[in-house]
N, CA, C and O atoms as a GROMACS GRO file, in nm:
protein
  220
    1MET      N    1  -1.094  -1.611  -0.117
    1MET     CA    2  -1.164  -1.557  -0.229
    1MET      C    3  -1.136  -1.407  -0.234
    1MET      O    4  -1.143  -1.340  -0.131
    2ILE      N    5  -1.104  -1.356  -0.350
    2ILE     CA    6  -1.079  -1.213  -0.367
    2ILE      C    7  -1.192  -1.153  -0.450
    2ILE      O    8  -1.224  -1.202  -0.558
    3ILE      N    9  -1.250  -1.047  -0.396
    3ILE     CA   10  -1.357  -0.975  -0.465
    3ILE      C   11  -1.318  -0.828  -0.466
    3ILE      O   12  -1.326  -0.761  -0.364
    4GLY      N   13  -1.276  -0.779  -0.582
    4GLY     CA   14  -1.234  -0.640  -0.591
    4GLY      C   15  -1.118  -0.612  -0.498
    4GLY      O   16  -1.010  -0.669  -0.514
    5ASP      N   17  -1.138  -0.523  -0.400
    5ASP     CA   18  -1.032  -0.487  -0.306
    5ASP      C   19  -1.052  -0.554  -0.170
    5ASP      O   20  -1.002  -0.504  -0.069
    6THR      N   21  -1.125  -0.667  -0.167
    6THR     CA   22  -1.154  -0.737  -0.042
    6THR      C   23  -1.113  -0.884  -0.052
    6THR      O   24  -1.140  -0.950  -0.153
    7VAL      N   25  -1.049  -0.934   0.054
    7VAL     CA   26  -1.016  -1.076   0.065
    7VAL      C   27  -1.110  -1.137   0.169
    7VAL      O   28  -1.115  -1.090   0.283
    8LEU      N   29  -1.183  -1.241   0.131
    8LEU     CA   30  -1.272  -1.312   0.222
    8LEU      C   31  -1.215  -1.451   0.249
    8LEU      O   32  -1.172  -1.518   0.156
    9SER      N   33  -1.216  -1.493   0.374
    9SER     CA   34  -1.167  -1.627   0.406
    9SER      C   35  -1.254  -1.690   0.514
    9SER      O   36  -1.312  -1.620   0.597
   10SER      N   37  -1.261  -1.822   0.512
   10SER     CA   38  -1.334  -1.895   0.614
   10SER      C   39  -1.260  -2.025   0.642
   10SER      O   40  -1.182  -2.073   0.559
   11TYR      N   41  -1.286  -2.081   0.759
   11TYR     CA   42  -1.222  -2.208   0.793
   11TYR      C   43  -1.316  -2.292   0.878
   11TYR      O   44  -1.410  -2.241   0.939
   12ILE      N   45  -1.287  -2.420   0.881
   12ILE     CA   46  -1.353  -2.513   0.972
   12ILE      C   47  -1.249  -2.618   1.009
   12ILE      O   48  -1.176  -2.666   0.923
   13SER      N   49  -1.241  -2.652   1.136
   13SER     CA   50  -1.142  -2.749   1.182
   13SER      C   51  -1.174  -2.889   1.129
   13SER      O   52  -1.287  -2.916   1.087
   14GLU      N   53  -1.074  -2.976   1.130
   14GLU     CA   54  -1.093  -3.112   1.080
   14GLU      C   55  -1.205  -3.185   1.152
   14GLU      O   56  -1.278  -3.263   1.090
   15ASN      N   57  -1.221  -3.160   1.282
   15ASN     CA   58  -1.326  -3.228   1.357
   15ASN      C   59  -1.460  -3.156   1.350
   15ASN      O   60  -1.559  -3.202   1.406
   16GLY      N   61  -1.464  -3.041   1.280
   16GLY     CA   62  -1.588  -2.967   1.258
   16GLY      C   63  -1.635  -2.882   1.375
   16GLY      O   64  -1.741  -2.820   1.368
   17ILE      N   65  -1.557  -2.879   1.482
   17ILE     CA   66  -1.600  -2.805   1.601
   17ILE      C   67  -1.574  -2.655   1.586
   17ILE      O   68  -1.661  -2.574   1.618
   18TYR      N   69  -1.457  -2.619   1.539
   18TYR     CA   70  -1.420  -2.478   1.528
   18TYR      C   71  -1.441  -2.426   1.386
   18TYR      O   72  -1.412  -2.496   1.289
   19SER      N   73  -1.491  -2.304   1.377
   19SER     CA   74  -1.510  -2.242   1.246
   19SER      C   75  -1.500  -2.092   1.261
   19SER      O   76  -1.506  -2.038   1.371
   20GLY      N   77  -1.484  -2.026   1.149
   20GLY     CA   78  -1.477  -1.881   1.152
   20GLY      C   79  -1.463  -1.823   1.013
   20GLY      O   80  -1.451  -1.895   0.914
   21THR      N   81  -1.465  -1.693   1.010
   21THR     CA   82  -1.451  -1.622   0.884
   21THR      C   83  -1.391  -1.485   0.911
   21THR      O   84  -1.404  -1.432   1.022
   22GLU      N   85  -1.327  -1.428   0.812
   22GLU     CA   86  -1.278  -1.291   0.824
   22GLU      C   87  -1.267  -1.226   0.688
   22GLU      O   88  -1.263  -1.292   0.585
   23SER      N   89  -1.262  -1.093   0.691
   23SER     CA   90  -1.247  -1.016   0.568
   23SER      C   91  -1.135  -0.915   0.587
   23SER      O   92  -1.113  -0.864   0.697
   24LEU      N   93  -1.065  -0.888   0.479
   24LEU     CA   94  -0.958  -0.788   0.478
   24LEU      C   95  -0.989  -0.692   0.364
   24LEU      O   96  -0.983  -0.730   0.246
   25PHE      N   97  -1.023  -0.569   0.399
   25PHE     CA   98  -1.066  -0.468   0.302
   25PHE      C   99  -0.957  -0.363   0.286
   25PHE      O  100  -0.913  -0.305   0.385
   26LYS      N  101  -0.914  -0.339   0.163
   26LYS     CA  102  -0.812  -0.239   0.136
   26LYS      C  103  -0.877  -0.101   0.125
   26LYS      O  104  -0.958  -0.077   0.036
   27ILE      N  105  -0.840  -0.012   0.217
   27ILE     CA  106  -0.894   0.124   0.216
   27ILE      C  107  -0.812   0.212   0.123
   27ILE      O  108  -0.867   0.284   0.040
   28ASP      N  109  -0.678   0.205   0.137
   28ASP     CA  110  -0.587   0.275   0.047
   28ASP      C  111  -0.453   0.201   0.049
   28ASP      O  112  -0.444   0.093   0.107
   29GLU      N  113  -0.349   0.257  -0.012
   29GLU     CA  114  -0.221   0.188  -0.025
   29GLU      C  115  -0.156   0.152   0.109
   29GLU      O  116  -0.073   0.061   0.114
   30SER      N  117  -0.192   0.221   0.216
   30SER     CA  118  -0.128   0.194   0.345
   30SER      C  119  -0.226   0.159   0.457
   30SER      O  120  -0.186   0.151   0.573
   31THR      N  121  -0.353   0.138   0.424
   31THR     CA  122  -0.453   0.112   0.527
   31THR      C  123  -0.546  -0.002   0.487
   31THR      O  124  -0.598  -0.007   0.376
   32TYR      N  125  -0.565  -0.095   0.581
   32TYR     CA  126  -0.656  -0.208   0.563
   32TYR      C  127  -0.748  -0.218   0.683
   32TYR      O  128  -0.712  -0.177   0.793
   33LEU      N  129  -0.867  -0.272   0.662
   33LEU     CA  130  -0.962  -0.298   0.770
   33LEU      C  131  -0.989  -0.448   0.774
   33LEU      O  132  -1.025  -0.508   0.673
   34ASN      N  133  -0.971  -0.508   0.890
   34ASN     CA  134  -0.992  -0.651   0.910
   34ASN      C  135  -1.107  -0.672   1.007
   34ASN      O  136  -1.112  -0.610   1.113
   35ARG      N  137  -1.200  -0.761   0.971
   35ARG     CA  138  -1.312  -0.798   1.058
   35ARG      C  139  -1.328  -0.949   1.053
   35ARG      O  140  -1.309  -1.011   0.948
   36GLY      N  141  -1.364  -1.007   1.167
   36GLY     CA  142  -1.384  -1.151   1.166
   36GLY      C  143  -1.450  -1.202   1.293
   36GLY      O  144  -1.476  -1.127   1.387
   37PHE      N  145  -1.476  -1.333   1.292
   37PHE     CA  146  -1.532  -1.399   1.410
   37PHE      C  147  -1.491  -1.545   1.410
   37PHE      O  148  -1.457  -1.602   1.306
   38ALA      N  149  -1.496  -1.606   1.530
   38ALA     CA  150  -1.463  -1.747   1.547
   38ALA      C  151  -1.567  -1.812   1.637
   38ALA      O  152  -1.618  -1.751   1.731
   39PHE      N  153  -1.600  -1.938   1.606
   39PHE     CA  154  -1.700  -2.013   1.682
   39PHE      C  155  -1.643  -2.147   1.730
   39PHE      O  156  -1.556  -2.206   1.666
   40ASN      N  157  -1.694  -2.193   1.843
   40ASN     CA  158  -1.675  -2.328   1.892
   40ASN      C  159  -1.814  -2.390   1.890
   40ASN      O  160  -1.893  -2.368   1.982
   41GLY      N  161  -1.844  -2.467   1.787
   41GLY     CA  162  -1.980  -2.516   1.769
   41GLY      C  163  -2.072  -2.399   1.742
   41GLY      O  164  -2.051  -2.323   1.648
   42GLU      N  165  -2.175  -2.383   1.825
   42GLU     CA  166  -2.268  -2.270   1.810
   42GLU      C  167  -2.231  -2.154   1.902
   42GLU      O  168  -2.300  -2.052   1.902
   43ASN      N  169  -2.125  -2.168   1.979
   43ASN     CA  170  -2.083  -2.064   2.074
   43ASN      C  171  -1.977  -1.974   2.014
   43ASN      O  172  -1.874  -2.021   1.964
   44LYS      N  173  -2.001  -1.845   2.018
   44LYS     CA  174  -1.903  -1.749   1.966
   44LYS      C  175  -1.784  -1.742   2.060
   44LYS      O  176  -1.799  -1.717   2.179
   45LEU      N  177  -1.664  -1.764   2.005
   45LEU     CA  178  -1.541  -1.750   2.082
   45LEU      C  179  -1.494  -1.606   2.085
   45LEU      O  180  -1.457  -1.553   2.189
   46SER      N  181  -1.496  -1.543   1.968
   46SER     CA  182  -1.448  -1.405   1.959
   46SER      C  183  -1.495  -1.340   1.830
   46SER      O  184  -1.534  -1.406   1.734
   47SER      N  185  -1.488  -1.209   1.831
   47SER     CA  186  -1.510  -1.130   1.710
   47SER      C  187  -1.418  -1.010   1.720
   47SER      O  188  -1.381  -0.970   1.830
   48TRP      N  189  -1.383  -0.953   1.606
   48TRP     CA  190  -1.287  -0.844   1.607
   48TRP      C  191  -1.305  -0.752   1.488
   48TRP      O  192  -1.363  -0.788   1.386
   49GLU      N  193  -1.252  -0.634   1.506
   49GLU     CA  194  -1.239  -0.536   1.399
   49GLU      C  195  -1.110  -0.461   1.429
   49GLU      O  196  -1.092  -0.409   1.539
   50VAL      N  197  -1.022  -0.454   1.331
   50VAL     CA  198  -0.895  -0.386   1.352
   50VAL      C  199  -0.857  -0.310   1.225
   50VAL      O  200  -0.878  -0.358   1.114
   51LYS      N  201  -0.802  -0.193   1.243
   51LYS     CA  202  -0.753  -0.111   1.132
   51LYS      C  203  -0.602  -0.125   1.129
   51LYS      O  204  -0.534  -0.099   1.229
   52LEU      N  205  -0.548  -0.166   1.015
   52LEU     CA  206  -0.405  -0.185   0.999
   52LEU      C  207  -0.348  -0.071   0.916
   52LEU      O  208  -0.395  -0.045   0.805
   53GLU      N  209  -0.247  -0.003   0.970
   53GLU     CA  210  -0.187   0.111   0.901
   53GLU      C  211  -0.036   0.093   0.891
   53GLU      O  212   0.030   0.060   0.989
   54ARG      N  213   0.017   0.115   0.773
   54ARG     CA  214   0.161   0.108   0.751
   54ARG      C  215   0.228   0.228   0.817
   54ARG      O  216   0.179   0.341   0.806
   55LEU      N  217   0.338   0.204   0.885
   55LEU     CA  218   0.412   0.313   0.951
   55LEU      C  219   0.522   0.366   0.863
   55LEU      O  220   0.593   0.458   0.902
   0.00000   0.00000   0.00000
């Protein structure tokens, strides 16, 4: 789903055990911010925040 300058995505595995979501926010023409998390059932597997910059 695209909302303005942000891309939102989510997933769930076929067996329903794994799920997660993430967002990609455009800061400017060469910089993006990505945030997300992943779950195994009700247990958090990971979460992240990363800044992506074009070199």
